[in-house]
N, C-alpha and C positions, 0 to 999 in steps of 0.2 A: 584733663588738660585740653584746651580748645586748639583746633588746627589753625595755624597762622593765616591771617587774611582770608578767613572763611566766612565772614559776616557772623561769626560766633554761632553757627548752626551745626557745626561738626566738631568732633573731638574724640578723645580716648578716655575711657574710665581707668582709674588706677588709684594708688595711694600716694599721698604727698607727705614727705618727712622734712623736718628741719633739725639738723644736728649742729654741733658747735664748729663744724667744718664746711658743710655744704647744704644746699637745698636740693633734694632728690625726689624725683617722681618715678614711681615704679608702675608701669602699665599693667593692667589686669591681664591682657593678652599680649604675648610677645609677637612682634612682627618680624618678617624676614628682612634681615639687614644685609647690606652689600658686604660681601666678603673682602672687598678691597678698601673698606673704610678704616680710617685711623682709629685705633682702640687705645684708650688711656687706661692704665692699670688703676689709677686713683679715682677717675671720674667716669660715670656712665654716660649714655647718650643723652639723658635728660637731667644731668647733674650740673650744678653751678656752684663753684666755691663762693663762700659768703662775701669775701672781699671783691669778688667780681660783680656784685650787685650794684648797679648804678642808681636806680630809682625804683620805688614800689608805688603802684597806683591802685587806688580802691575803685572798683567798678560795681555797677548795679546789675550785672548780668547781661548788659547790652553793650554794643560797640560805640555808643555815642557818649554817654556821661561817664566821667571818671574824675577822681580827685587824688592828688598826690599825698601820700602819707609822709609826714616828717618824723625823724627819729625822736623818740620819747615825747611824741605829741599825743593828743587825744585819739582814742580808738573807739569807733562806734560799737554799739552792743551787738549788732548783727553785720557780718561781712558776707556779701553775696559772691564776690569775686575779687581776684587779685591779678594784677598785671606787673610782671617783673621785667624791667629793662636792664640788661647786663652791660658792662663796660665794653664788651666786645661786640655790641650792637645786636645781640640775640634777645628776642622778646618771647617770654613765656606767659601765657594767659591761663588762669585756672578759674573754674566755676565750682561753687559749693552748693549748687541748687539741689543736688541729690545727696547731700551730706547732712549730718545732724546740725542743729542750729549753732552750737557753740564751736564747731570745728574750724570754721573760717576765721573766727576771731582769735582762737588759740594759735593757729598757724601764723596769722599776721603779727601777733605780739611776739612770738618766738623769732620770727624772721627779722623784725625791726630791732629786736634786742641783740641778736648775735651778729647781724650783718653790719650794724653801726655801733660798735662798742665805744665806751667813753674813755677807756684806757688802752694804751698800746700793748700792755702785757696780757690783755684779755684775748688777743688773737690766738688762733689755733696753734700756730708754730711754737708758742711758749708752753703749751700743754702737751704737745706731741714730742715725747722724749725717747722714742725708739732710737737705738744706736744706729749711726750712719757709718758705712764703710765706703769711702770714696773710691771711685773708679774713673777719675777724670783723665783726659789725654795727657800724656807726658810732656807734650810740647806746648801746653797751655800755661800761660802766666797769669796767676791770680793777683799779683801786686799787693800781697799782704805784708811782706817782709822787705827790709832794705835790700836783701839779696836779689829779690825779684826786679827791683828798679835797676840794680846794677847790671843784671843780665840784659835788660832792655837797652841800657846805655851802651853796653858792649855790642849788642846786635846792630845798633845804629852807627857805631864807630864814631862817637862824639867825645874826643878827649878833652875838650875845653869846658866841660861841665862837671860838676861834682854833686855828690849826694849829701844832704844834711838831714839829720834826725832831730833837729831842735824843736820841730813842731810836735814831737811826742813827749817833750819834757814839760815841766811846770811853767816854762816861759812860752808856751805855745801861743802863736798869734793868729793862726788860721784854724779855728776850732772846727770848721766843717770839713777839713781835709784830713788825710791820714798822717801818720808820724813821719813819713819819708817824703822829701821834696828834692827836686833837682834844680839847681841854680847855677849861675856862672861861677867858674872857679875863683875869680877875683873878688867875689862878694863875701864879706864876713857875716857870720850869724848875727852879730850885734847890729850891723847895718840893716840886715833884713828886718829885725825886730823894730828898729826905728822907722823904717820906711812903711811897715805894715800899718801903722797908725793912720796913714793918709789914703789907704785903699779900703773900699767897702768890704766888710767881713775879713779884713786883713789879707785879701787876695792879691798878693804881689805877683808879678810875672814869674811863672814857673815853666820849666821845660817839660814837654810831653813827647816830642819827636824831633829827629834831626837827621841831617845828611852828613856823610863823611867829608864832603867838600866844605862844610862850615855852616850852612843854613840850618835854622832850627825853627820849630813851631812852639809858641808859648801861649799860655792862657793867663788872663789877668782880670781883676775886677775894676770897676770904675773908680776914678779919683774922687775923694771927698772934697767938699768946698771949703778948704782951709788955705791959709796963706802960704804954707810950706808945701802944699800938695804938688804944685808944678815942679818945684825944685827936687822933691823926692822922686818924682817920675823921671825927671831928666837924669838924675844920678843912676837910677836902675837901668834906664835905657842905654846909658853910656857903658855900664858894665856888660850889658848884652852885646853892644857893638864890639867891645874888646874881646868877647868870646869868639868872634868870627875871625878866621885866619887872615882875611883881607880887610878887616876893620870896616866892613860894610854896615851902614846904619840900618837898623831894623825898620820894617814897614808895619805901622799900627793900623789895624782894621777895627773900626768902631761898629759893632753889630747893631746897636740901638742906643737910645738914650737911657734914662732911668727906666728900669724894667716895669715899675708899677705906676708909671705916669704915661700920659698920652704922648706919642712921638709921631710926627708927621713925616712923610717921605715915601715915595713909591718903592724904593729898594731897601727900606729899613725894616728890620724885623719888629713885629708888634709887641706891645706890652703883654704880659701873661694874661691879664684880664681880657684883652682883645682876642688872644689866641683861644681862650676858653669859650668865648662867645662864638667864634668861628667853628669850634668843635661841636658846640651844641646845635648849630644849624646843620652841620654835617650829620649828626646823629638823628636829627628830626627828618632829614631827607632819606636816611637809610633804615629808619625804623617806623614805617607807617603802621598804624594800628588796625586799620580797616582796609578792605579792598577798594572802597571808593576813594579813600585818601591816597592810596597807591596810584590809582589811575589819574587823579587830579595832579599829583606831583609829577607823574610821568610826562604829561603834556608840557610841563614847564621845567623839565629836569635840568637842562643846562643853565637856565636862568637862575634857578635856586642854587645850583652848584657854584655858579660864578658869584652870587651874592654872599655865599659863605666865605669866599676868599681863601679857602683852605689850600687850593692848588697854587695860589699866588705866593703864600708863605712857604710852601714846599720849594717852589722855583727860586725864591729869594735865598733860601738856605743853600741850595745848590750853587747859585751864583756867587755867594760869598766864599764857598769852598773852592770854586773854580778860580776865583781871584787869588786866594791864598796859595793854591797849587801853582799858579802861574808865577807868583813871586818866589816860591821855593825852587821852581825849575830854573829860575834866573839866579839861584844861589843867594837869595836875600832872605834874611830872618823875618818871620811874621809873628806879630803879637796880636792876639785876639782879645778884645776888651768889651765887656758887657756886664752891667749890673753887678750882681754878686759873683759873677763868673762861674755859675754852676748850671745854667740852663742852655742858652743859645751857644755859649762857648763850647759846651760838650757836643752839641749837634754839629756845628761847623767844624770843630776840630776832628771829630770822627770822620765826617765826610771828606775832609781834606786828606786824611791819612788813607782812606779808601781809594782816593784818586792817585796817590803817589806811591803807595807801598803795596806791592802784590801780596805780602804776607797777611795783611789784614783782610784780604778777599777770600781767605780760606776760613773754614768753620772754626778751627782752633784760634786763628788770628782774630777773627771777628769777636769771639767770646773774650779773648784777652783784651781787645780794644774796649769793650764795654766794661770789663773789670777795671781797666786803667782810668778811663775818662768819666765813667758814671759812678762806679762803686768806690774806688780808692780816693778820688778827688771830691767826693761828697755831693752827689746830686740828691736833693731832698725828696726822696720817693714818697715818704709819708705825706708831706704837704701837697705834692702834685697829684697823688692818687686819692686824696681825700681821707687818709687814714689818721687816727689819733697820733699825736707826737709822743715819742718816748719820754718817760718821766711823769711826775705827778702833775696833773692839770692845774691844781691850785698853786703849786710852786711856779709853774710857767707863767700863770697869770700875775703873780706877785712880781716876778722878774721883768714883766713888761715885754715878753717875747712878741715879735711881729706876727700879725695874723697870717695864717697859712693861705696860700693862693693855689687852688687846684688848676692844673693845666696839663694837657697831654703832650708834654715835651718829648718823652720817649717815643710816643707814637709818631710824632713829627719826624724824628730821626729815622725810624723804621720805614716810614713812607718814602723818605728821601733815598734810603738804601734800596728800596724796591724800584724807584725810578731809575737808579743807576743800573740795577739788574736788568731792566727792560731795554735800556740803551746798549748795554754791553753784556749780552746773555752768555758769552763764552769766557768771561774774565772773572767770574765768581764761582766759588766752589759750592756755595749754598743756593737753595732755591727759594721761591717765594713761599712755599709751604713751610720752610724753616722759619722765615720771618713772621708768618702768621701764627705759627705755633708759639714762637717766642713772645708775641704780644699776648696771647691767651695765658701763657704761663706766668707772665708778669703779675697777674692778678690771682695767682694761686698761692695763698699765704701759708702753705705748708713748707715753702722754700723761703730762705732768708735773703736771697740775692737782691730783691727789690722791696725789702721790708723795713729799711732804716733810712734815716736822713743823712747819716755820715758814719765813718768808721768808728768814731768814739762811741756812738750809741750801740753799735754791734759788739764792740769789745766789752762794754759794760754788761750787755746781756749774756755774753759768753762767760763772764766771771760769775754769773748767777746760774750756771749749769744749763744755759741755752744750747741746744744742739743745732749746729750749723748744717744746713742741707742745701747746697747750691743747686740751682736749676739746671746747670750745665751737665749734670749726670743724667743724660736722657734715658738711660736704662732703668731708672726709677719709674718712668712713666710709659715707655713705649718698647715694643719688641724690635728685634733686628730688622724685620721686614718694614716696619713703619719708619725706623730711623734711616733706612735706605732712601726714603723720599727726601731727606734733607740734602742729599748730594746731587749736584748738577752733573748729568752725564756729558754735557757739552763743555765742561770746564777744561780749559787748555792747560792749566797748572803752571807752577813755577818751573823754570828751566832747571833741570838737574845739573849737578856738578860735573858729571861725566858726559862729554860731548864728543862728536866725531871731529876729525881734523878739519873738514870743510866748514863745520859749524864754528869751530874756534877761530878760523881765519876770517869768516864773515863777521863774527862778533868783534874781533880785534880791529877790523876796518872801520867800525863805527866810533865816532868821537864820543866824549863824555856827554855833551849836550844832546847828540842824536840818540844815544842809548837811554838817556833820561826821558826823552820825548817818547821813545817806544814804550817805556814802563808806565808813563803817566797817561791817565784817561782824560779825555776832553769831552765833558758831557754837554748836552744841550741845556742851556740855562734859561730858556724862554718859557713863559707860562703856557704857550701853545703846545710845547713839547711835553708837558706833564699830563698824566692820565690818572683817573681814579682807580685806586687799588680795589678792584672788584672782589677779589677773593677774600680780603679782610673785611670789607665794609658791607658787601651785598650778598654774602653767601647764605644768609638766612631768609631771603625773600623767595618763596616758591614760584610766583608767576614770572620772575625775572630770569631770563636766559643770560646770565652773566658769563662772559668769556673766561675760560680757565678756572671756573668756580664750581663745576659740576664733576661728578665721578667719571673717570676715564679708566679703561682697563689698563692695568699695570703692565702686562706683558706687551701690549700693543705699543705703548709709549716707549718701553725699553728697546723694542725691536727697531723702531724708527731712529731712536737715539744711537743705537749701535751702528746702524747703517751710515749715519753721518760721521761718527767717529772713525769707522772703518775707512770711509772715503778719505778723510783728512790724513789718516795714518798712511794709506797707500801713496797719497800725493807727497807726503813728507819724505818718503823713501825714494821717490822718483826725482824730485827737484832738490837742488841744494838749499841749504838754510838761508844763504844770502839772498837768493832769488825769491824764496818764500817770503822773507821779511819785506823786500822791496815791492813785491806784487801785492802783499796784503796792505802795506802802508799806502800804496797808490790807489787802492780800490775802495778803502773805507771812506764813506762820506764825511764831510766836515762835521765835527762834533759827535762822531759815532752814530748812534741811532739804531732803530730796530732792524734796518736792512743791512747792518754792518756784517753780520755773519754770512748772509747770503752773498754779499759782494765779495767777501774774502774767499768763499768757496768757489765762486765763478772765476775769480782771478787765479786761484790755485789750479783749477782745472785747465784754464788757458795756459798757465805756465807749464803744466805737465805736458800739454799738447805740443808746445814749442820745444820742450826738452826731448820729446820722442823723435822729433824731426832732425835733431842735431846729430852729427857723426859720433860724438862722444857720449851719446845718451845711453840709457840702459838697454841691453840687448833685447831684441824682439822676443826671443825665446823666453826670457825671464818675464817680459810683459805678458806673454800668452799664459805662462804658468800663473801669474798673478790674477789674470782674468778667470782662469778655470778654478783657482782656489777660492774665489769669492763665494760666500754661502749661497747667495741668490743673485739673480740678475737685477733685482731692484736696487741692490747696493751700489751698482754702477751709476745710478742716477743721482746727480747732485741737486738737492732741494734748494730752491731759491729763498724760501723763508725759513727761519730757524724754528725748530720744535721747542717750544718753551716747556721746561720740566716743572709745570705748575699744577701738579695733581693735587686735588683738594683733600680727599680721603679723610675728612673729619667725620668721626662717628656721629651720626645724627645731624651733621652739619648741613646736608642738603636733603630735603624730603624726596620721597620716591617720585612725586609728581613732576619734578624737574629733571629727572634722569633722562638723558637723551641717548642716542645711539653711541656705540663704542667707537668713536672716531677721534682723531687727534684734533686739538683746538688750534689749528693753524689758521691765521687770519692775515688778510692782505692789508697793506698800509692804508689804502683808501677805505677799507671796511671799518677800521677803527676811528677814522677821522670824520665819519659821516655825521652831519648835524642833526640827523633824524632822532626821534625819541628812542629810548632803549628797546631792544628786541625782547620779545616774549615767546613763551612756548607756542603760542598760537600763530606766530609769525615765522615761517620757515626761513632759514638762512643757510648759507654755505659755511662749512668749517674748513 
């Protein structure tokens, strides 16, 4: 295996294997690995699951000439080298110069056969029948049964909506969704079936989230061009209006035109073909094959990134979610409408719920959100990930099924979630390491979470003795030490039910609109506020000194995080809850942002200083005891910039050549906004 970006003159000797599950390289000599690297129980440092293979290139042993191998295409008699580009932008290059003549061709044939199967039931998950014993969190909602939807409806306290299971009968009209739907209480099942004929894929407006005050969030497909379509939409929207206690008309947000046709407009989400083109440009930028190509791209880095328009699409999704959250905060029902209602509707709906509901900012809530919006409501993962569709390919061709369009819609959502995490680092329980790991596990086909197009395909497979193995059971892959990196030590958490008297008085003094504004996040929706997700996209580039993408000592990070949490904890006991809320709200810049945590800490420190000077403040003796009880003097210092819990710790994710000193990746605002080319190991910088 050749060293990445080494002009193909360095590498490691070893054995290369292709199984029905993964591509595995076993080095001849084991190297010293970082003890703080993430270790996967299922995959080694140089292993790639076959569904994670994006493209295979045939090389002649040099860095210049290469040719892409197509599935079930012609294979040359002699294969000198292979280059594997993974879907997570990892590049593996192998040379067979010192191997027997036939070995390269055998490896290439086996890899193309197992990585690109013709049938869906040939994937490894259908052959792996080991029993599974679930250990999922008790507060996680899988949205498999009607009772799961009822529990969500009760959690949101929405009495004007009801559950219908007609989609699970023979009269099903929304074939790509589960059997359970939530619709207005005044709508009859017969009327739903009649109206479904006028929406693409039968996607009538369905409830996904709501407020006790009456506002709700709905998803819908586009209207078909029929004479009765407008009438059918008006009837359903009237029923949605009646479900509001104040009879407020709903606000319809059109995310895009026809998903598979060109749609113009600066703030309109692109067709899936355009999104796929943008993703390919991003992959080309983040996967240079030679060192010369890397330096050529580096001199034009921001130009190439802007031409890909990836960050523009990310910002547009956040802007749509912010608009929807604004309407919901005004107690207005929102209806998201797009194509088949399974792509951008899922992205914007999830982002909106992240902005308005603190529960979904926890790890269990985030996983429940994906189960509800992506799994239960039928996002076509097979089509978007380039996997074969469930069923007989010949029967699908006879039925005239539409062509599958590959597009990284899930990655777009995870990127948007990462942007929110950067703007509000203390409001989310999970870290960017969790998001990056989730994207990697989405292409691990031993799990069934992202393996089907809809719930019906999954139920059909289960009826044939398919063993379900959800990806959310992280103990199947990682140890407790590795899972600890998924939790954000700066997370403020949801307010507990038991509070002090002063806290209850301060909360009761806030009106409903003010309390809602405190819960809701207001993100920056500009393209200039978006950043490239370096840990996910650039972690495999050795010459690149990507911020927060290198190994950092675990105990150093935890020590600094504990110092911040200890400071906040002391301030919360010194100052009343009402003054804390007012000081924090007055100090946070408009739209949140990276400096929000630092501003809040400075405001809390100032509020604590004012409280100490008041006659009714905490006694000085108690303050002296608090100072002497602090573990170190460093904990009394309030940091200006937040410590981002973004340890990479991927086993083999970062070569040893890029490992820097064990310092915290704290960066100033001006440091990240610099228009200069990317920093490299040869260019010193301050952390």
